[in-house]
N, C-alpha and C positions, 0 to 999 in steps of 0.2 A: 345545644351543642355543636359547634363548629366542625365539620369533618373535612379534614384538610386532605383534598386528592392530590398525590404527586403529578408533576410534572414529567411528560416523556421528552429526555432529550435524544440526540442523537451521536452527544459526545463520546461514547461508551463503547461506540461500536468506529472511533477513527483509525483505532490497529489492526483489526483484524479485519475493515472492510478496504485499508489503504493498501496491505500485504493479496488480498484477494483480489481487487478490482486492477493490480499491477501485473498479478500475474497469470490470471484469464487474458488480459490487453495482450501481453509480451506472446504468450500463448497462441490464442489468434494470429497475434502479425507474424511472430516468429516464423510460425510454419505455413503461412499459408505464402509468407513472402518467397520460403525456400521451395514451396509447392512450383511458385509461379517461376522461380530462377532457375532451376532446373529444366524445366517443362518447354521454357522460351530458349535452352540453349539446345533442345531438340533432345532432351534425354527419353529414354523408353519411360514407359509407364510403368513396369517395373523399379528403375532404377528412380523415377521421383519418387515413390511411395516409398522406398529402402531410405532414403534421403531423410525424405518429412519424418520418419518414424524414427533414425536417428536423431533426426534434428529435436523431436519433442522430448526424447529420452534424455539427451541431453540440456535443453533448455528447463527441464522440472528439475533437476541437479543440480542446474547450474543458479536455479534462480533460489532455492533453498538455503542453498551455501551462502550465497550472496547476505539470502534480507538474514539469515543467521546471527553471520557476521558483523551485520551493521548494525543488525539492532540489540544484540550481544558488548558491542563496543559500548552504544546510547547505556545500555543496564551498567556494564563495567562503572562509566560515568556518574551516574545517576546514583552508584552504590560509595564511590568516592566521596562523593560531594555529601552522602550521606552519615557517612563514617566522620568525616572531617563537623560537621555542624555536631554531631554527635560529642566529639571531642574538645569542642566548643563551649556546648553546655557543659562540661565538669570543669572545665577552666576559666570560664566568667560567666556566671548564672546570671548576675545582675544585668551584666552588660546584654545579654543574649533577652533579657525582659524588656530592656529599654528598644533594643534593638527591634522587638517584635512591636512595640508598641507604636515607634516610629513608622514603623509600615501598616497601619490600620490608622494614622494621625495622618496621612497621604493618601487614606481612600476614603476620608473623608471625617470619621471621628474626631473627636472633642479629645485635643488629651487626658485628661481627667478617662473619659469612656474607656481610650485605646488603652492605658493603663491597664484598668480594670478588666479587660479581654485579656489582653495578653498574660495577666497572672491567671488565669480565669484556666486558660485555656493551655498554659503552663505547666497548671497544676493536674490538669487532667493527663496531659500528652504533650510533654513538651518539643521532644522529636517530630513528634507528629504535625506540630503546629506547625515547626519551624518551615519541616518538609517541604510541608502545604502552600506555607504563604510566605516563606524566606526565599527557596527554592524555588518554587512552581510546579512540585512533583508532589502528583496526585496517584492514588489506584487505580481510577480508572484509566488514566493516560500513561501505567508505567511502562515500558521497554519489557514485551514478550517474545525474547528471541525462539522459541522451539513455536510458540503458536505461530509467529509471523512466519516460521520455517516452511511447517505443512502447510497453512492456510498457502502461501504463494505455488509451493511445487502441486498441490492438488489443483489450485486454480489454474495455473499453466498447462497443468496435462487434459485439463476440461476444456480451457477455451480450443487447446493447440488440436485436442481428438475432434472439432467440429471440420475444420479445414480438411485433415486428414480422411473423414468419413467421407466427406463431399468430394475429395480427388478419388476413391477408393471405386463408385458408383459411378461416377463419370469417365465416361470415354477418351481419345485422347484429344479429340478434335473438339471437344468442349470444354476439356478440363480449364485450360488455365481462364477463361469468361465463368465461368461456374465456379470456381475457386475466390474468384474477384471479388463477383457481385456478394455469395452467400457470406464473404469475409465481412463484406462492407455491412451490411445487414446483421450480421452476429455483432461487429463491434460496437453498429448504431444501438444496440438492445442492451449493449451493456453497461454504453452509457446512459441509459434512460435507466438500467437497474441500480446504477451506484447513485445515480443524481437521487432516483426516489429513496435511495435506504440511507442515502445522507442528509437530506431533504433539500437540495441542491436544486435550482435550475436542470428544466428536462432535455429540453430543446439547444442548449448552446453546449449542452456537455455530452451529447449525441452526438452535433458536427465536429465538436473539436477532435472526437476520435476517429472518426470516418475521414475528416480531411489528413490529420497526420496518418493514419492506417491507408491509405488511396496512393498519397508522397510516397511510404514506406514501401508498396508493394510494385509502384512503379519504376522505382529507381532497382531496387531488387529485379524486378523482370528486366527493365533495359541492360542491364549489366550482364545476366545470362543470355540475352541474345545476340547480346556484341562479343562473347565466349564462342557461343555456342556459335556463329558466323567466322570468324577467326580460325577458331577447330575446323 
């Protein structure tokens, strides 16, 4: 007897992985940049910490709200498409059979086999077959607004807490260097983690987040230094 061993793929992680990586990356980058900007403007240690804590709280809520609204919009679109397909099935069942069979012919089946597959799948779950094969909407990749919002907010808070903790235990004289260096390390580790979880190349992912992180922190520190000098 042949034993079927299910293959492991990473596609089922795409939804929460995207939100978590985006949230953590923004948390590290936003908080560290804010810390560097205020520190470069000659702010006191207390003012630097207050600004960072406020930015962390605001950023986490903004990430949650933005991700929820964005993904909910996608979910609304998916729901509307499914309901439209359901109405078409009721109005023109034979035409929907032909449409599904044509999709399978385009994928390489013979017309006869495509018709047989379409008939059997529609007999089993007509709306499911059309949702998956015509609309391209699968259960694994369905939009989940609440999950995305929670993952984004939580990961932003965790990511932002890292440079905040470094700043809290670092003297004023070394704060900018310590925050910048540690944040680049955190970003690199995040890139590695995301790449390993998603099955992608590790080195390009780490270098990519480090480059954009360094650029963002440099720009923010420059703006802080400029306004601090002006004031």
